[in-house]
C-alpha positions as CSV (number, residue, x, y, z in Angstrom):
1,M,22.7,-1.3,-9.2
2,N,21.8,-5.0,-10.0
3,R,18.8,-7.1,-9.2
4,E,20.6,-9.1,-6.5
5,T,21.4,-6.0,-4.5
6,I,17.8,-4.8,-4.8
7,V,16.5,-8.2,-3.6
8,E,18.7,-8.1,-0.5
9,E,17.6,-4.5,0.3
10,L,13.9,-5.5,0.0
11,K,14.5,-8.5,2.3
12,A,16.1,-6.3,4.9
13,L,13.2,-3.8,4.6
14,Q,10.8,-6.6,5.2
15,D,12.7,-7.7,8.3
16,A,12.9,-4.2,9.7
17,I,9.2,-3.5,9.2
18,C,8.1,-6.8,10.7
19,A,10.3,-6.2,13.8
20,A,8.9,-2.7,14.3
21,L,5.3,-3.8,13.9
22,E,5.7,-6.6,16.4
23,Q,7.2,-4.3,18.9
24,E,4.5,-1.7,18.6
25,D,1.7,-4.3,18.7
26,G,3.3,-5.9,21.8
27,S,1.4,-9.1,21.4
28,A,1.2,-10.9,18.1
29,K,4.1,-12.3,16.1
30,F,4.5,-12.8,12.3
31,E,4.0,-16.2,10.8
32,E,6.3,-16.8,7.9
33,E,5.7,-19.1,4.9
34,L,8.3,-19.6,2.2
35,W,6.9,-20.4,-1.3
36,D,8.2,-21.2,-4.7
37,R,6.5,-20.1,-8.0
38,E,6.2,-22.8,-10.6
39,G,7.2,-20.4,-13.4
40,G,10.3,-19.2,-11.5
41,G,11.2,-17.5,-8.2
42,G,9.3,-17.3,-5.0
43,G,8.9,-15.3,-1.8
44,R,8.4,-14.9,1.9
45,T,4.9,-14.3,3.1
46,R,4.6,-13.0,6.6
47,I,1.2,-12.7,8.3
48,I,0.3,-11.2,11.6
49,R,-3.1,-11.9,13.2
50,H,-5.2,-11.2,16.3
51,G,-2.7,-8.9,18.0
52,A,-3.3,-6.2,20.6
53,V,-3.3,-3.5,17.8
54,I,-3.3,-5.4,14.5
55,E,-6.3,-7.6,13.6
56,K,-4.7,-8.8,10.4
57,G,-1.8,-7.7,8.3
58,G,0.8,-8.9,5.9
59,V,4.4,-7.9,5.0
60,N,5.3,-9.9,1.9
61,F,8.4,-10.2,-0.1
62,S,8.6,-11.8,-3.6
63,A,11.1,-12.1,-6.4
64,V,9.7,-13.9,-9.5
65,H,10.8,-14.3,-13.1
66,G,9.9,-16.2,-16.2
67,Q,7.6,-15.5,-19.1
68,L,4.7,-13.0,-19.0
69,P,1.4,-14.0,-20.6
70,E,0.9,-12.4,-24.0
71,V,-2.0,-10.3,-22.7
72,L,0.4,-8.6,-20.2
73,V,3.2,-8.2,-22.8
74,K,0.7,-6.2,-24.9
75,E,-0.7,-4.3,-21.9
76,L,2.7,-3.3,-20.7
77,K,3.9,-2.6,-24.2
78,L,7.0,-4.8,-23.9
79,E,9.2,-6.1,-26.7
80,S,9.8,-9.4,-24.8
81,A,7.9,-11.7,-22.5
82,D,11.0,-12.3,-20.3
83,F,10.5,-10.6,-16.9
84,F,11.9,-10.3,-13.4
85,A,9.9,-8.6,-10.7
86,T,10.6,-8.1,-7.0
87,G,9.0,-6.1,-4.3
88,V,7.6,-5.7,-0.8
89,S,3.9,-5.3,-0.3
90,I,2.2,-4.4,3.0
91,V,-1.4,-4.0,4.2
92,I,-2.3,-3.6,7.9
93,H,-5.9,-3.8,9.2
94,P,-6.0,-2.7,12.9
95,N,-8.5,-3.7,15.6
96,N,-9.3,-0.1,16.7
97,P,-11.4,2.0,14.2
98,H,-9.3,5.0,15.2
99,V,-6.1,3.4,13.8
100,P,-6.0,3.7,10.0
101,I,-5.4,1.0,7.4
102,I,-2.1,1.5,5.7
103,H,-0.8,0.1,2.4
104,M,2.7,0.2,0.9
105,N,4.2,-1.4,-2.1
106,I,7.6,-0.8,-3.6
107,R,8.7,-2.9,-6.5
108,Y,11.3,-3.2,-9.2
109,F,10.8,-4.7,-12.7
110,E,13.0,-5.8,-15.5
111,A,11.9,-7.0,-19.0
112,G,13.5,-8.1,-22.1
113,Q,16.9,-6.7,-23.0
114,G,17.7,-4.2,-20.4
115,E,14.4,-2.5,-19.8
116,W,13.8,-1.6,-16.1
117,W,11.7,0.6,-13.8
118,F,10.8,1.2,-10.2
119,G,7.3,1.7,-8.8
120,G,5.3,1.8,-5.7
121,G,3.9,4.2,-3.1
122,I,2.2,4.5,0.3
123,D,-1.4,5.4,1.0
124,L,-3.5,5.7,4.1
125,T,-7.2,4.7,4.7
126,P,-8.5,6.1,7.9
127,H,-11.8,4.9,9.0
128,Y,-12.2,8.3,10.6
129,I,-10.4,11.2,9.0
130,I,-8.7,13.5,11.6
131,A,-7.4,16.7,10.1
132,E,-4.1,16.9,12.0
133,Q,-3.2,13.3,11.2
134,A,-4.0,13.6,7.5
135,Q,-1.9,16.7,7.2
136,W,1.0,15.1,9.1
137,F,0.9,11.9,7.0
138,H,1.1,13.9,3.7
139,E,3.8,16.2,5.1
140,Q,6.0,13.1,5.8
141,L,5.6,11.9,2.2
142,K,6.2,15.4,0.8
143,N,9.4,15.7,2.8
144,V,10.8,12.5,1.3
145,C,9.8,13.5,-2.2
146,D,11.3,17.0,-1.9
147,Q,14.7,15.6,-1.0
148,Y,14.9,14.3,-4.6
149,D,12.6,16.4,-6.8
150,E,10.0,19.0,-5.8
151,S,7.8,17.9,-8.6
152,Y,7.5,14.4,-7.2
153,Y,5.0,15.1,-4.4
154,P,2.3,16.9,-6.5
155,K,2.7,14.5,-9.4
156,F,2.7,11.3,-7.4
157,K,-0.1,12.5,-5.1
158,K,-2.3,13.1,-8.1
159,W,-1.3,9.7,-9.4
160,A,-2.4,8.2,-6.0
161,D,-5.7,10.1,-6.1
162,D,-6.5,8.9,-9.6
163,Y,-5.4,5.3,-8.9
164,F,-6.9,4.7,-5.5
165,F,-10.4,5.7,-6.7
166,I,-13.5,3.5,-6.4
167,K,-15.2,4.5,-9.6
168,H,-18.4,2.7,-9.0
169,R,-18.7,4.6,-5.7
170,N,-17.3,7.9,-6.9
171,E,-15.1,8.0,-3.8
172,T,-11.4,7.6,-3.0
173,R,-10.3,4.6,-1.0
174,G,-8.9,6.8,1.7
175,I,-6.8,10.0,1.9
176,G,-4.3,8.8,-0.8
177,G,-0.6,9.4,-0.5
178,V,1.9,9.0,-3.2
179,F,2.0,6.5,-6.1
180,F,4.2,6.0,-9.1
181,D,5.0,3.4,-11.7
182,R,7.5,2.8,-14.5
183,L,9.9,5.3,-13.1
184,N,13.2,5.0,-15.1
185,D,16.0,7.0,-16.6
186,K,13.6,8.5,-19.2
187,S,12.4,10.7,-16.4
188,G,15.7,12.6,-16.5
189,R,17.0,10.9,-13.3
190,S,19.7,8.2,-13.1
191,K,18.9,4.7,-11.9
192,Y,20.9,5.5,-8.7
193,E,18.8,8.6,-8.0
194,I,15.5,6.8,-8.6
195,H,16.6,3.8,-6.5
196,D,17.6,6.1,-3.6
197,Y,14.2,7.8,-3.6
198,W,12.4,4.5,-3.9
199,L,14.2,2.9,-1.0
200,N,14.0,6.0,1.2
201,L,10.2,6.1,0.6
202,G,10.1,2.4,1.7
203,N,12.0,3.3,4.9
204,T,9.4,5.9,5.9
205,F,6.9,3.2,6.5
206,V,8.0,2.4,10.0
207,P,8.2,5.9,11.5
208,I,4.9,6.9,9.8
209,Y,2.8,3.9,10.9
210,V,4.4,3.3,14.3
211,H,3.5,7.0,15.1
212,L,-0.1,6.6,13.9
213,M,-0.5,3.3,15.8
214,S,0.9,4.7,19.1
215,I,-1.3,7.8,19.2
216,N,-4.5,6.0,18.3
217,K,-4.3,2.4,19.6
218,S,-5.6,3.2,23.1
219,K,-8.6,5.3,22.1
220,S,-12.0,3.9,23.2
221,F,-14.6,3.2,20.6
222,T,-18.3,2.3,20.3
223,Q,-20.1,-0.4,18.5
224,T,-21.3,2.2,16.0
225,E,-17.7,3.1,15.2
226,K,-16.8,-0.6,14.9
227,N,-19.7,-1.1,12.4
228,W,-18.4,1.9,10.4
229,Q,-14.9,0.4,10.3
230,L,-16.4,-2.8,8.8
231,I,-18.2,-0.9,6.1
232,R,-15.0,1.0,5.2
233,R,-13.2,-2.3,5.0
234,G,-15.8,-3.5,2.6
235,R,-15.0,-0.6,0.3
236,Y,-11.3,-1.5,0.6
237,V,-12.1,-5.0,-0.5
238,E,-14.1,-3.7,-3.5
239,F,-11.1,-1.7,-4.7
240,N,-8.6,-4.5,-4.3
241,L,-10.7,-7.1,-6.1
242,V,-12.0,-4.8,-8.9
243,Y,-9.2,-2.3,-9.6
244,D,-5.9,-3.1,-8.0
245,R,-3.3,-3.8,-10.7
246,G,-1.0,-5.7,-8.3
247,T,-3.8,-8.2,-7.5
248,K,-4.5,-8.7,-11.2
249,F,-0.7,-9.0,-12.0
250,G,-0.3,-11.7,-9.3
251,L,-3.3,-13.7,-10.5
252,E,-2.4,-13.4,-14.2
253,T,1.2,-14.5,-13.6
254,N,0.3,-17.6,-11.6
255,G,1.2,-16.1,-8.3
256,R,0.5,-17.6,-4.9
257,I,-3.2,-16.9,-4.2
258,E,-2.9,-16.7,-0.4
259,S,-0.1,-14.1,-0.6
260,I,-2.0,-12.1,-3.3
261,L,-5.2,-11.9,-1.2
262,M,-3.4,-11.2,2.1
263,S,-4.5,-7.5,1.6
264,L,-8.1,-8.4,2.5
265,P,-9.4,-7.9,6.1
266,E,-10.5,-10.8,8.2
267,L,-13.9,-9.2,8.7
268,A,-15.8,-6.6,6.5
269,S,-19.4,-5.5,6.0
270,W,-21.7,-4.5,3.2
271,Q,-24.9,-3.0,4.5
272,Y,-27.6,-2.3,1.9
273,N,-27.9,1.3,1.0
274,Y,-26.0,2.5,4.1
275,I,-26.2,6.3,4.6
276,P,-24.3,7.9,7.5
277,E,-26.3,9.8,10.0
278,S,-26.5,13.5,9.2
279,H,-23.8,15.7,10.8
280,S,-22.0,12.6,12.2
281,F,-18.2,11.9,12.1
282,E,-19.0,9.1,9.7
283,E,-20.7,11.6,7.3
284,Q,-17.8,14.0,7.6
285,T,-15.4,11.3,6.7
286,A,-17.5,10.2,3.7
287,Q,-17.6,13.7,2.4
288,L,-13.8,14.0,2.4
289,L,-13.3,10.9,0.3
290,R,-12.7,12.8,-2.9
291,K,-9.9,13.4,-5.4
292,N,-7.3,16.2,-5.4
293,F,-7.9,17.3,-1.9
294,D,-5.1,19.5,-0.4
295,W,-4.5,17.6,2.8
296,I,-1.4,19.7,3.8
297,G,-3.2,23.0,3.3
298,W,-6.5,21.8,5.0
299,S,-7.5,23.0,8.4
300,K,-10.6,21.6,9.9
């Protein structure tokens, strides 16, 4: 399992996801921009905008290499500054408040003399949390995890809950999902086993999100619901700019700024001291944005 094979798998995954999203949207097409990184490597940025379902989204591939800044060498506890990193990163912001925001990132990293690991995950940020859809989403992720190791889902779900947490708001970014990093043979699994799980997780993106798009995209919505969507997008922006490690890594390794910040929505809102109306759907959603919630076992 070499880096060249992984790069080609990720490019194929990017192609498949873009084709599926274009088909389900039915209107917008991806714009592609190829770019080179001054320090080594490059990528394919693909952006979709102003579609029938998708307001703004990105499905980005990159494969970069070179020398890490000393601060990252210390932070990652590496013996060498030499690195190679490749991955696919996705964020989709829909038009309709009843269609959730989705994020996926799967990545592979090499450093120094033979050190390697896989990382990534999928998480969902509904503007309005619907019990059946939250359960279904987590069930799909658990099914993938259980094919490889039944400890993966509870462990990686907790990792997602802890990671996708807006500390200054004391709330989760959404309903979480699964997230892992630095998964290598020290875990007791071979590189081939970890790779298969990692790639299978990436391949779940299309069936999961196409389903959620299809069942929600035609629902009517009010201006109040649109305003709430913009507020929730604002919280999404706060997390990505303050806490997201991928954003920080891209900026600190001289990445392409437009590709790094493609995760941000076109429109968002910050209303001063906004408090949802009592007993509203907005209040119910806000109350569910907490860590360690058992989404699979929850019934409304």
